[in-house]
C-alpha positions in Angstrom: 25.1 -13.4 -4.8 25.3 -10.3 -7.3 21.6 -10.5 -7.5 21.2 -9.9 -3.9 23.4 -6.9 -4.1 21.8 -5.4 -7.2 18.4 -6.1 -5.7 19.2 -4.3 -2.4 20.8 -1.5 -4.1 17.7 -0.9 -6.2 15.5 -1.2 -3.1 17.6 1.5 -1.3 17.5 3.8 -4.4 13.6 3.3 -4.5 13.3 4.0 -0.7 15.5 7.1 -1.1 13.3 8.5 -3.9 10.1 7.9 -1.9 11.7 9.5 1.0 12.5 12.5 -1.1 9.0 12.8 -2.6 7.5 12.5 0.9 10.1 15.1 2.3 9.0 17.5 -0.4 5.3 17.1 0.6 6.1 17.7 4.2 8.1 20.8 3.4 5.4 22.2 1.2 2.0 20.5 1.7 0.0 23.0 -0.4 1.9 22.2 -3.5 1.6 18.5 -3.6 -2.0 18.3 -2.3 -1.2 15.6 0.0 -1.8 15.2 3.9 1.2 15.9 6.0 0.4 12.9 8.1 0.4 10.6 5.1 3.7 12.0 3.8 5.2 11.5 7.3 3.8 7.8 7.4 5.5 7.4 4.0 8.7 8.8 5.0 8.9 6.1 7.8 8.0 3.4 5.5 10.8 4.4 3.1 13.1 4.6 6.3 12.3 0.9 7.1 12.4 -0.2 3.4 16.0 1.4 3.3 17.1 -0.3 6.5 15.8 -3.7 5.4 17.6 -3.3 2.0 20.7 -2.4 3.7 20.6 -5.5 6.1 19.9 -7.7 2.8 23.3 -6.2 1.4 25.1 -6.7 4.6 23.9 -10.3 4.9 24.7 -11.3 1.4 28.2 -9.6 2.0 28.7 -12.0 5.2 27.3 -15.1 3.1 30.0 -14.4 0.3 32.8 -14.0 2.7 31.7 -17.3 4.4 31.6 -19.0 1.1 35.0 -17.7 0.1 36.4 -19.1 3.6 34.9 -22.4 2.9 36.4 -22.6 -0.6 39.8 -21.2 0.2 
């Protein structure tokens, strides 16, 4: 189960980094040379990735709890 937690935490950190990068591009579009629309789409993708990774962590915790209930 620890693998699921570490993977989901890594995915959440990557999504947060992507969101931060995209937010900077939206805040100052001339500095990054990127399109604001592309940056906004990237922000939504990062949001979805973070939500999915959080759901994985939640599911892994539920599975671990159920396993402990069975073993106890």
